[in-house]
N, C-alpha and C positions, 0 to 999 in steps of 0.2 A: 398139035393145035392147042393154043393157050385157052384156058377156061375164061369165060366172059367175066368182065369186071362187074362187080355188083356194088350198088350203093344203097344203103339201107334207108336213106332219107330222100324224099322227093325235092328236086331243086327247081327254083323258079327262074334262075339265070345261071349261066355257066360260071361266072366269077363271083357269085354272091353266096353268102352263108345260107344254108338250108335249114329247114325245121323237120325234126323227127317226131312223129306223133306217138304219144304215150297214153295209154288208156287211163282216164281219170279214175282215181280210187281214193277213198278216204285215207288220210295219213294214219299210219300205225306206229305205236311206240316201238323203239328198237328192241330186238329180242334180247333175252337175258344173256345168252352165250356171246352175242356181239358185245354187250356191255363188259363182260369179263375179259374178252380179248382186248378191248379198248383200254381197260384199267391196267391189265397186265403189261401192255405196251408202255404205259407211262411209268409203271413200277421200275422198268429198266432205266429210265431217265432219273428217277428218284434214287435208285441204287448207285448210279454213277455220281450223283450229287453227294451222297454219303461218303463214297470212296474218296472223292476229291476233298471234301470238307475235313476228313480226318487223316489224310495222308500227306498234307503239306508240312511234314514234320521238320523240314529244314528251316521253316520260318520262325520257329520258337527257339532257335539256337541262341539268340542274343539274350533270351530270358534266363538261361542257366550258364552262359559262357563265362561270366565273371566268377561264379562259384567253382566252375570246372577249372578255370585258370588258377584259382587259389588252392584248390584241392590237389591239383597235379603239380603245382609249383613250376609252371611253365611261363615263358615270356609271352608278350603280346604277339610277336611274330610266329612263335610255335603254335599259339592258339589259332591264329589266322590260317596256318597250314592245315589245321583240323577242318576248318570250313572249306578250304580249297580241296582237301581230300574228299569231302562229301560231294563237292561239285565235280571232281574228277570221276567219281562213280557215274555221274550223268553222261560223261564222254562215252561210256559204253552203253548208253541208253538205246542206241540203234539196235542192239541185240534183241530188244523186246519186239521190234518190228518183224524180225525174222522168226522169233519164237511164235508170234501170233499166226504166222503163215503155216506152221507145222503142228501146233498144239491148240487145244480148245481154249477159249477165252478164260474159262474157270481155272484151267491149269496154270495159265500165265498169272492170273489173279493171286492164287495161293503161292506161287513161286515168289511173287513180289512180297507177300505177307511174311513168308519164311525168311527172306533176306532182311526185311526190316526187323523181324524178331531177333535174329542173330546180331545184326549190326548195332542196334540200339541196346538190346539186352545185355550183350557182353560189356558195352561201355558202362551201363548201369552197375553191373557187378563189380567193375573195376573201381568206379567212383565211390560205391558203397563199401569198398574195402573187403568185399567177399573174395575176390581174386586179385592177384598181382598181374598187371598187364603192361608190357613194354610199350613205349610211346609209338613205336613203329606199328604194332598190332592195333593200337587205338586208331591210327590213320587208316589201316585196312578196314576196320569196322565202320569208320566214317564213310569210306568209299562204298562199302556194301549197302549202307543205309541210303546213300544218295542214289545208287543204282535202283534200289527198290522203288523209289519215288517215280523214276522214269517208267518202270514197268506198270505201276498203277496208272499213270497218265495214259499210257498206250491202250490199256484196257478200256478206259473211259472214252478215248477217241474212237475206238473201234465200235463200241456200243452205240455211240451217238450216230455215227455214219451209217451203220448197218440198219438201225431201227428207225432213224428219222432222215431218210435219204433226201426227201424234198426240202426239209427244214434243218439240215445238218448244221448249218452255220449258226442258227439260233440255239440249237441244242449244245453245240460246242461252247459258245460264248457263255451260256448259262452255267453249264457244268464246270468249266474251267474257273469261273468266277468264285465258286465255293472253295477252291483251293486256297484263296486269299484269306479265309477266316480261320484256318487251321490254328495259327498262333493264338488268336483270341479264344478259341474253344479250349485249347490246351491250358492256357492261362487260367480260364474259368475252372477247368477241371482240377488243376493244381490247387487253386484256392478252395474249391469245394471239398477236396479231400483233406488238405493239411491246414486250412485256414489262412487268412491274410497275414497273420503275424508270424507264420512259419518262415524260418530263415533258410530251410533246406530247399534246394532246387533239384535234388536227385530224382524226385518223383516225375519230372518232365521226361527223363530218359526211360523210366519204367512205362509211363503212359505211351511214349512214342513206340515202344516195342510191342505192347499188348493190344492197344485199341485198333490199329489197322487190321490185325488178325481177326479180332472180334467183328469188326465191320465187314470184313470179307465173308465171314460165315453168314452174317445176317443178309448180305447182298447175293448170296449164292443162287437162291431160287429165281430172282429176276434175271440174273446173268445167264442162266440156263435157258431162258426163253428163246425160242426159234425165231429168228428175224422174219422168215417167210410167213409164219403164223400170225405175227404181230403187224404185218403190213396191212394197211387199209387202202382203199381206193383213193384216187386223186381228188375226189369230191370232199375229202376230209381235210384238205390242206388248210382251208379257212378255219375249221374247228381247231386244228393244231395251233394255228397262230394265236387264236383266242386263249388257249390254255397256256401257251408260252408267255403271253402278256401277264396272266395271273401269276405264273411262276416267277416272273421278273419282279412283280410288285411284292410278292412274299420275300424274295431275296433282298429287296430294298428294306423291307421291314426288319429282316434279320440283321442287316448291316447296321441300321440305326440302333437296334436293340443292343448290339454288342458294344456300342459307345457308352452305355449306361455307367460303366465304372468311373467315368469322369464326371458323372452327375451326382446329385445328392439323394437319389431315389432310394426307396427301401430295398429294391432288388440289387442295387449297386452295393449296398451294405450287407447283403445276405448272399454270399457266393453260391451256396447250394441251390437256393431258389432261382438265382440268375442262371445258373448252369442248366437246371431243369427246364427253364423257359426256352433256352437256346435249343435243347433237344426237342422240345415240343414243336418249335418252328421248323426243325428239320424233318419231323414226322408228318406235319400237317399237309405237305404237298401230296401225300398219298390220297387225301380226300378230294383233291381238286378234280381229277378225272371223273369221279363219281358225280360230283356236283354239276360238272359240265354236261355229263351224259343225261342226268335228270332234267337239266335245263333244256336240252335239245329234245328230250322225249316229251316234255310238256309243250314245247313249240309245235311238235308234229301232231299232237293231239288237238290243240286248240287253234292252230293257224293253218288254213288251207292255202295251197299254192294257187297262184293266179292263172297259171297256164300249164297245160300238159305237154308242152313242146320244149325241147332242148336245142340250143343253137350248136350246129356242127359246121366247122369250116372244112369244106371238101378240098381246099387247097393245101391243108396241112399234110396229107400224104405226099403231095407233090413236093412240098418244101422239104419234108424229111428225106425224100428220095434224092432231091438235088443236093442236100447237105451230105448225104452218103456218098454221092458221086464225087463231090469236091474232096471229101475226106480220103477217098480212094486215090484221087489224083495227087494228093499231098501227103501220101502215107510216109514218104521219106523225110518229111519236115516235121520236127517236134517244136510246137509253139507253146507259149505260156498258156497254161490251162490244161495241156495234155499231160498224160502220165510220164513222169520222169524217173528213170532208173538212177541209181547212185552215180554212175559214170556220167550220165547226161547232166545231172544236178550240179556236179562240181565243175563242169565246163561252161556253165552259164554265168555271164557277167552279172545278170540281174540277181542271181542268188547271192553273190558275194557282196553286192550293194545292200541287199536285205540283211545279210549276216552282220555287216558293220553297223547298220542301223540298230539291230537288236543288241549288239555289243555295247552301244552307247546309250541304250535305253533300259531295257529290262535287266541286263546284267549289272549295271551300276546300281539299280534299285535293290537287287538281291544282295550285293555286297554291303550296301548301306544298312539293310535290315540285319544282316549277320553281325554288324558292328554297333548296333544301337546300344547294347549294354555298355560298351566302352565309351561311346560318344556321350551317353548320359553321365557316366562316372567322370569323364574328363571335364565336364561342365559342373562338377561338384554335386550331382544329384544322386539320390539314393537308389538302391536296387528296385524299390517299389516304383519309383519314377520311370526307371528303365522298362519295367513290365508294362506300365501305362503307355509308354511310347510304342512298345511292341503291339499292344492292342489297338492303338490309334493307327499305326501303319497297316496292320492287318485289316481293319475295317475300311480304310480308304483304298487299300489295294483291292478289296472285295468290290467296292463301289466302282473303281476303275474297270474291273473286269466286267461288271454288269453293263457299263457304258460301251463296252466293245460290241455289243449287239446293236448299237445305234445304226450302223450302215444297213442292217436288215430291215429295221422298222422305218427308216427314212429314205429307202431306196427310191420310191416314186417321187417324193418331193425334192430330194437332193441328188438326182441322178447324175449330176455333174461331178459329185464328190465320191470318188472310189474308196474302197476299203483301205487301200494303201495310202490314200490321202488322209483319211482319218488317223491312220498309224503315224503319219508324219506329224500331224497336229498334236497327237498325244505325247510326243517327245519333248515338247516345249516346256512343260512345268518343271522338268528336272533341272535344267540349267538355271531357271528362275529360283528354284529352291536353294541351290548352292550359292547363288549370289546373296540371298537373304541370310544364309548361315554365315557367309564370309563377312558381311557388313552389318550384322545385327548389333545394335547398341546394348550395353550392359543392362539397362533398366528393363528391357523387354526380351531378354535373351531366352528365357524359358518359353514364353509364348511364341516367339518366332521359331524356336526349335520345333515346337508342335506343329506350327503352320508348314514349315519345310518338310517335316516328316509326312504330313498329310499329302502335300503336293507330290512328293517322290512316290509315295504309296499309290496315289491315284494314277500317275503316269506309268509306273512300272506295271501296275495291275492291268491297265488297258493293253499295254504291249504284250504281256504274257498271254492274255486271253485272245486278242486279235490275231496273234501270230499263228495259232493253230488253223484258223479259217483261211488266213492269207496263204499259208503253206499249201493248204488243200486246194485253194482256187488257182494258185500260180503253177503248182508243180504236180497236181493230180491227186484226186480224192483217195484212190486206192493205195497210193504210196505214202500217205501221210504218216503212217506208223514209223517208217524208216526216215523219211525226209525231215520230219519235225525233230527227231532226235539227233539228226545230223546238224540241224540248225543250232540246237542248244549245246553243242560242243563248245560254243564260245563262252558258256557260263564258267566252266573250269579255267579257261584261259583268262577270262576277265577277273575271276575270283583270285587267281594267282597274281595277276598283274596289279589290280587295284589293291588286293589285300596285302601284297608285299610292300607296296608303296605306303599304305596306311600303317602297317605294322612297323616299318622302318622308321617313319616319322615318329610314331608312338614311342618306340623303345629308345630312339636316339634322343628325343626330348626328355624321356625319363632319366636317361643317363646324364644329360646335362643337369637335371634336377639333383641327381645323386652327388654330383660334384659341386653342388651349391653355386652354379653359375646362374646369376640373376639376369633375366632378360624379359623382354615384353612379348616373347613368343609363347605359344600354347604348350604347356608341359603336362603330359598325361600320366596315367598310372603306368608304372613299370614294375619291376620285380619287388620293389619296396612297398608296394601297395599305396603309393603316394598319388593323390589326386590334386591336380592343379589346373586352374582355368584362367584364361586371359581376362584381365580387368583393365578397363580404361578409366583412369582415375579422374575424379572431379577436379577441374582446373583450379577450384578454390581450396583444394585440400592443402593442409599444412605439412603434408609429408615431404620429405626431402631425401636427396641421395638415392640409395638403393631402395628404400621403402616405397618411393614413388613409382618405381618400375616393376616392383614385385607383384606377382600374380597371387590369386587366392590359392591356398594350400589346404589339402585334407589328407590326414593320415589315419590309418586303421590299426588298432592293436587288438590281438586275439585273446580269448579266454585262456586260462592256464590250468593244467592238471599237474599236481604233485604226484609223480609216479612212484618214487621210493625215497625214503629218508626224511620226509617231512613229519614233524615240524622241527627237525634238528637245526634248521638254518638259523633259528633265533638263538641257538645254544652252541655255536661254533662247530656244527656238525657238517654233514655232507648230504646232498640231495641230487635227484635226477627229476627234471621237470620237462614238460612239453607244452607247446601252444596248440590249440585246436581251432580248426576253421568253422566249427559249428556255430560259434558265437563270437561277437566282437564289439568293440566300441570304436566310434570314429569321431574325430574332432576336426572342425573346419575353421581356418583362420583366413579372414578377409581384410585386406588393408582398408582403413577407414579414418575419418578425420579425428574421431574420439576413440578412446579405448573402451570397448563395450564387451561385457560378458553376458551373453544371451541365455536366458533360462529355457530349459526344455519344455515343450508344451504339455508333456505328460509327467516326466520325472520331477519337474519343479513346479508342479501345479499350485497356483495361489487362488484360483477361483473355483468355488464349489456350488453345487445345486442346493445343498442343505447342510445343516449341522451334522446330520447323520453321515452324509457323504464325506465330510471332513474327518469324522471319527473313524469310519471304515478305511479311509485312505491312510491315515496315520498308523492304524493297527497293522495294515498290510505292507506299507511301504516305509514307515518310519518318518522321521523329520528331515531326512537328509536327501538332497538331490545332487546334481553334478556341478552346480554353480560354485559351491565352496571349493571343490577340487580344482577347478580351473583357476580360481583366485589364488589358491595356495601354490600351485605350480608357477604361476606368474611371479609371485613374491620370492619363492625359493630360487627360481632361475635368475632373477635380477640380482639377488644377493650373491649367488655363486659367481656370476660374471664380474660383479664389482670386486669381490674378494680376490679373484684371479686375474684382474687387470684385462678383462675381455671387453673391448669397446663395442657398444651397441648404438645403432643409429636411432634417431628420434621419431621414427615412424610409429603410428598407432594402428590398431587393428581391432577387429571384432572376433570373438571366439564363440563358437556354438558346438554342441555335441549331440550325438545320438548313440544308442546302445541297444542291443538285443540280448545282452547277457542276463540270465535270470538273477534276480536279487537274492542275496543271502544263501547262495549255493556253494560258497567256497571256491568260485571260479575266478576270483580276482577281478571283479567288475570295476571296482573303484580305481585300482591301479592301472587298468586298461585305459581308462579315460585320461588319467594323468600321463601315462606313457605316450599316448597319441598326441596329447597337447604339447608335451616336451618336444616331440619331433617337429611339430608345426613351428614352434619357437626357434628351434635350431635352424630351420630353413628360412624363416622370415628374416632373422637377423644374420644369416649367412655365417654361422659359427660352428657348423657341424664338425668341421675339421679341427676345431680348437678344443672340443670337449670329448675326451676319450670315451669309448663305448663302455669300458669297465666302470667308469665313474657315473654314468647316467642312472643305473639303478639306485645309487645312493641319493641322487637328486630327487628321483621319484619318491623314494621312501621318506625323505626329509619333508616333502610336501604333505604326505599323508600323516606324518607325525605332528605337523602343525595343527592338524584337526583331531588329534588324540586317537588316531587309528593305530591299534596294536598289530604289528605284522613284522615279517622278516624280509630279507633281501631276495629270497627265492622267487617269489612271484614277479618282482620287478626285473630280475635278471632274465627270466624266461620270456617276458614280454618285450624286453629291449633287444634280445638276441633273436628270438623266434626259433621254431623248430624244437629239436631235442638237445638239452644242455645238461652236462654233468657239472656240479658246483661243489667247490671245496671252501668251506667257511672257517677253516681252522683258525684258532686264535693267533697263531704265528703270522698267517697271511693277513688277517684283518688288522693286526697291530702295525705290521710293517708297511703294507700297501694301502690300507684303508678300504680294501675290498677283497673279495675272494678270488680264487682261480677258476675261471669259467671255460669249460671245454665243450664246444659244439660237437654233437654226434650225428651220425647218419640216421635219418628218420626211418629208413627202410629196415633198420634193425628191430623195430618195434613189431610185436605181433598185433593182430586185429584186436582192438579194444572197444569197449562200450561204456556209455555214460548213463547212470541212473540218477535222476534227480526228482525232487518233489515240487509240486506246484506251489505249496505253501510251506517253505522250509523254515528251520529255526535260524536265529541270529548267529552267524559264524564269528562275530567279533568278540564274544564274551568267553570263548572257550579257553583261551590262554591264561586268563587272569590268575587263578590259584597256582597253577603249575609254575608259572614264571616266578612268582614270589618264593615258592619253595626252592626253586633252583638258585635264586639269588641268596637264599638263606643257607645254602650248602647242603641241602637234602641229598644224602648219598644215593637213595633209590632213584630220585629223579635224574641226578647227574649220570649215573651208570646206565639208566634206561635210555636217556638221550644219546649217550655215546653208542649204545647198541643199535638204536634206530639209524644213526648216521652211518654206521658200518654196513647197514643193509644196502645203501646206495653204492658202495664199493663192490659188494658182492653182485649187486644187480647189473653194474656196468660190465663185469666179467661175463655174467649170464647172457646179456644182450649180445656181446661180441661173439660168444660161442653159440648163439641161438639155442640156449638151454632153457626151453620154455617151462619144463617141469620145475626148475629152480626158481623161475620168476613167480610161479604159482605159490611156492613156499614163502618166498620173500614178501610178496604182497600181503598175504594173510598174516604173516608174522608182524609186519609193519602196523597193521591195525590192532592186533592183539596187544602189542606193547603199549600202543597209545591208549587203548582201553584200560590197561592196568594203571597207567599214570593218571589219567583224567577222571576215570570213573564213569559209570553209566549215567548218573544224574547230570553230570556236566556235558556229556556227549549228546544226550537227548534220545528218547525212545524212537523217534522217527528216523533219525540218522542211523541208529543201530539196526533198525529193521531193514533199511536199504541194503546194508552189508549182509544181513542174514538171508534176505531174498536171493541174493546171488549165490551164497554158500549152499542154499538148499538144493540147487541144481548142480553143485560141484564146481562152481566157478570161483576164481580168486577175486577178492575185492578189498578195497580200502578207500578211505576218504580222499577226495581230490585236494582238499584243503583242510579247513577246520570244521566242516560239516555242511550239510545241505545237498551234497552230491557225492556220488561214489563212482570210482573207475573200476571196471570189471574186465577180466580176461577169461574167455571161455576156451580152454585148451582143447576141448573135444570138437570144436568147430561149429558149423551151422546148426546141427541138430541140438546142441546144447544152448545155442542162442535162442532157438525157438522155445525151448523150455523156459528160458529166462524171460522171454517176452510174455509168456503166459503168466508166470509168477508176478511180474511187474504189473500186468493188467489187473490181476486179482487184488493186489495190494494198493493199487491206485497211483503207482509211480510211472514217471516218464522214462522211456528208454530210447537212446539214440546211438548209432554206431559212431565212433570217434573219427573225425577227419583231421589228420595231422596238418597243421599249418607249417610250411617250410620256413627256413630262416629268412628274416626280413632285413638282414644287414646288406647294405649296398657298398659300392666301391669306396666312397668317402669314409664310411664307417670302418671298413676293413683296414684302411690306411692308418687309422688311429690306434689299432690293436698293438 
């Protein structure tokens, strides 16, 4: 016999809702233990926010990709393959769904942190020249780093679904949105650590490897929270929604706060305070549950309920029973919304339509963000502009992710618009943005690039965040860990497809540029570091012929280190020199109606706040800027072409320059500007194939001699050729050929080197004066000493080929000692000598990079000796950087002239 059915409320009619009597009692404030449970439940959400905010490490790739490309000496296509490799790691992201089924969430979290630590950490060691890593292993590390991101994402998905079952869509949208600010946070962190003026982007990889691990440790306690103990009754659903609203408002505040770099605020000009403000905004959500709980406690104390009855629908058990019967009848039919296994998922047409939509939305946005650095450079913008675009994309991607919660907040008012409908609408800004990019006029190109970047970020951000909830709604909540990672397998496919197309166009057009083919197509940076962007000429321009169709051109020339044999280049000796990617100068040539030499806003400053400002400026920077150098190379180039019957078209241009090479450090900052300008002129007039590579250093030197700069050919040869070059300036060659014999060498022959330089160095241009005159006067000591210095280059070449590092130590030290005997301590300067002595105190080999102001150091004992050197430099107030070798910059057209 069945037990009688009991109903706990008295009904007034069979089909009407009934009232259940509750004894009236004065409201009591919530107990303390309930408050702690409530707060700890929300700490789980905050922990997921932290994890997402600091593990979107793939979004900052474009901030350091250009420097990585330069440091590794790879083409744009090979650089794109590195981004593809990261995305290929995500193709294995489904493994996290299976891992979460067999291992605790905390275990999966730290497995993800470990993969990221290895993936990014090994890349950082390679880029920082601590270890040598083959390109194939770099791709493996990129894949491992990409896989770690998927595992982090799965952890966050599971935390949201387990702890916020009733409002899991709101939780997912909010948490996933914070993944979009990772690039902005890492950019702020980079600037806070190394300053806005820092040229090195290696720190991004170091931060990518360490910060997710640190955040994982901080999030461990909330992650260990038991979902059952954190569950609240259904009466708290309204309270949850209220807290979610506050969290979304805070997220919006964070989004707009991160846009401050584009403003003129104090925080924008102070990276450290700006970064600390962002951290505060990420910590503040911990207070929101407490404030909400206090608010509800006050309400319960001061506001009495109007009734002691609660409405209960007695038909609800009947409805649930009916639904259960229907479910049993249709147990063999799997519909949208039911749990889908992997086999069921791949057999559904709806899934593949969804897959294609994601491929055309979120994946395109991700590939676009990966290539923002190259897009900015191809439009002639600086690396700082590229980082600003990354921050802009990140902020609007964050905003788009926040908007993905709109279906949950507007469900009652817009019940006719489903979540998939919102998803479709969110795809529309992307094609609009690409139309804007394709047809943007020259005058508003920069502004429209920013608008397009914002639109693509907004669209892709919505797609990324909404996709998690859509996958959960369509294919089952419990299977989202696996199914969502199956969906994002289209990311590596799209990254390979779109990236290959972009890289092919990029390198093909760079090749066209190297062959000096002038066209109205977009020509981007290739291996020659040339930046060219499309220009639509003014119809009233006086340009004619080739000059009318030519695009704007930008070339980069790197700083130079004299490794062995200097300064014998001025005295018919031999040297070995190399270019370094740490510092460079760039010159941009833009077709124009009149010939214009544009002064640099800092280096050619003509407006001062006071007389003292002018005085300090002249004491620190001297009277000379870069304008005189640009004028001189224009004059010398024109005269050379005229003397050699090289015809030039009548087009005009504007020349501007930028440089981050420290002044007066003997790193050839002046000749870098001249070399870059010469390359621009060669391409503008389409005469690269008519002027031999061996002759170009002479043209650069002639321009500097116009200005009274005393120097030799060594610096100019190194910057024209790039990479590691052995030079023979013997009198026989110079008299017969007019130039030396220049032999490029493999840069992998060099051991790890470091650079010491002072923030306020001495003037390197006055060091040669007395010695030069003595050499001209036939001083036997100077002549024999210079010959001995030149021979060091020959011995050094043999030592490099034999990997004889102990011999290199001896030769580098001897190079400086001979120089010191010739020039004397007074001429070299106490500060310059101290830099050498700092290195020698720890047993390292050292010598001047040029004529003073910087020292190149070799630590034969490895990292332990480098650490000692770092400490000594810190005590002495000197700057220390690992040397990044810049590869050869010769292109196909240049090689044909050799």
